[in-house]
C-alpha positions in Angstrom: -82.6 62.1 -184.7 -85.0 64.2 -182.7 -85.5 66.7 -185.6 -86.2 63.8 -188.0 -88.8 62.3 -185.7 -90.4 65.6 -184.9 -90.8 66.3 -188.7 -92.2 62.8 -189.2 -94.7 63.2 -186.4 -96.0 66.5 -187.8 -96.3 64.9 -191.2 -93.8 67.5 -192.6 -92.7 65.5 -195.7 -90.3 68.2 -197.0 -88.5 68.3 -193.6 -88.2 64.6 -192.9 -87.2 63.6 -196.4 -84.2 66.0 -196.2 -82.7 63.4 -194.0 -82.7 60.7 -196.8 -80.0 59.9 -199.2 -81.1 59.8 -202.8 -81.0 56.0 -202.8 -82.4 55.5 -199.3 -83.9 52.1 -198.4 -86.2 51.5 -195.5 -87.2 48.0 -194.3 -90.2 48.4 -191.9 -91.0 46.1 -189.1 -93.2 43.8 -191.3 -90.2 43.2 -193.6 -91.5 45.3 -196.4 -88.7 47.1 -198.3 -89.3 50.7 -199.4 -86.9 52.3 -201.9 -86.2 55.9 -202.4 -87.8 59.0 -200.8 -90.8 58.8 -203.1 -91.4 55.2 -202.2 -91.3 56.0 -198.5 -93.5 59.0 -198.9 -96.1 57.1 -200.9 -96.3 54.4 -198.2 -96.7 56.9 -195.4 -99.1 59.1 -197.3 -101.4 56.0 -197.7 -100.9 55.1 -194.0 -101.8 58.6 -192.8 -105.2 58.2 -194.5 -106.0 55.6 -192.0 -103.9 56.4 -188.9 -102.3 59.2 -186.9 -98.9 58.0 -185.8 -96.6 59.3 -183.2 -93.0 57.9 -182.8 -91.2 58.5 -179.5 -87.4 58.1 -179.2 -86.8 55.9 -176.1 -83.0 55.9 -176.6 -80.3 55.9 -179.2 -76.6 55.0 -179.5 -74.4 56.3 -182.3 -71.1 55.4 -183.8 -69.3 56.3 -187.0 -71.9 56.1 -189.7 -74.7 54.4 -187.7 -77.4 55.1 -185.2 -79.3 52.4 -183.3 -82.6 53.7 -181.9 -85.2 52.3 -179.5 -88.6 53.6 -180.7 -92.2 53.5 -179.4 -95.0 54.2 -181.9 -98.7 54.6 -181.4 -101.0 54.4 -184.3 -104.5 55.8 -183.7 -107.3 54.8 -186.2 -108.8 57.8 -187.9 -112.0 55.9 -189.0 -113.9 52.7 -188.4 -113.0 49.4 -190.2 -109.3 49.6 -190.6 -107.4 46.3 -190.6 -104.1 46.3 -188.7 -102.1 43.3 -187.8 -105.0 40.9 -188.1 -107.6 43.0 -186.3 -110.3 45.4 -187.4 -109.9 48.8 -185.6 -112.5 51.4 -185.0 -111.9 55.2 -184.9 -109.9 56.1 -181.8 -108.5 52.5 -181.3 -104.8 52.3 -180.9 -102.0 50.0 -182.0 -98.7 50.4 -180.2 -95.4 48.9 -181.1 -91.9 48.9 -179.6 -89.2 48.6 -182.2 -85.5 48.9 -182.8 -84.1 50.6 -185.9 -80.7 50.8 -187.3 -80.0 53.9 -189.4 -77.0 53.7 -191.7 -75.6 57.1 -192.6 -73.6 58.1 -195.6 -72.7 61.8 -196.3 -74.7 62.8 -193.2 -77.9 61.3 -194.7 -79.9 58.2 -193.9 -78.8 55.7 -196.5 -80.5 52.5 -195.1 -82.9 52.0 -192.3 -83.7 48.6 -190.9 -86.5 48.2 -188.4 -87.7 45.3 -186.3 -90.8 45.2 -184.2 -90.3 43.8 -180.7 -93.8 44.0 -179.3 -97.3 44.9 -180.4 -100.5 45.9 -178.5 -104.0 46.8 -179.6 -106.2 48.9 -177.4 -109.9 49.8 -177.9 -110.6 53.6 -177.7 -110.6 54.7 -174.1 -108.2 51.9 -172.9 -104.6 52.6 -172.1 -102.3 51.6 -175.0 
């Protein structure tokens, strides 16, 4: 899990997509369903145009074929005028979320990822997130 998140945080697409099964599905906290590694990559490439994102693993539990993870993410706006969750952000503003994600594993790869957002917080540049 740590290697996957480290690769994701660096934007290393080749490294983090190695964790995906060919038919991977990811449902993000908004409910949007992304299918296949290319679908996930296209979504995050677009998001990285507007935001830098860092995901921190707060804790995880694993069992046969599944990992449940508590995650904390901080999105930092890269430019002015970005809309996020009903607010317009300026460069340097942050949007923090706490989430839970269930990673279903098949053949040692992530087959399905289901995420739910537990809390959200906007902060203006210079404020604590």
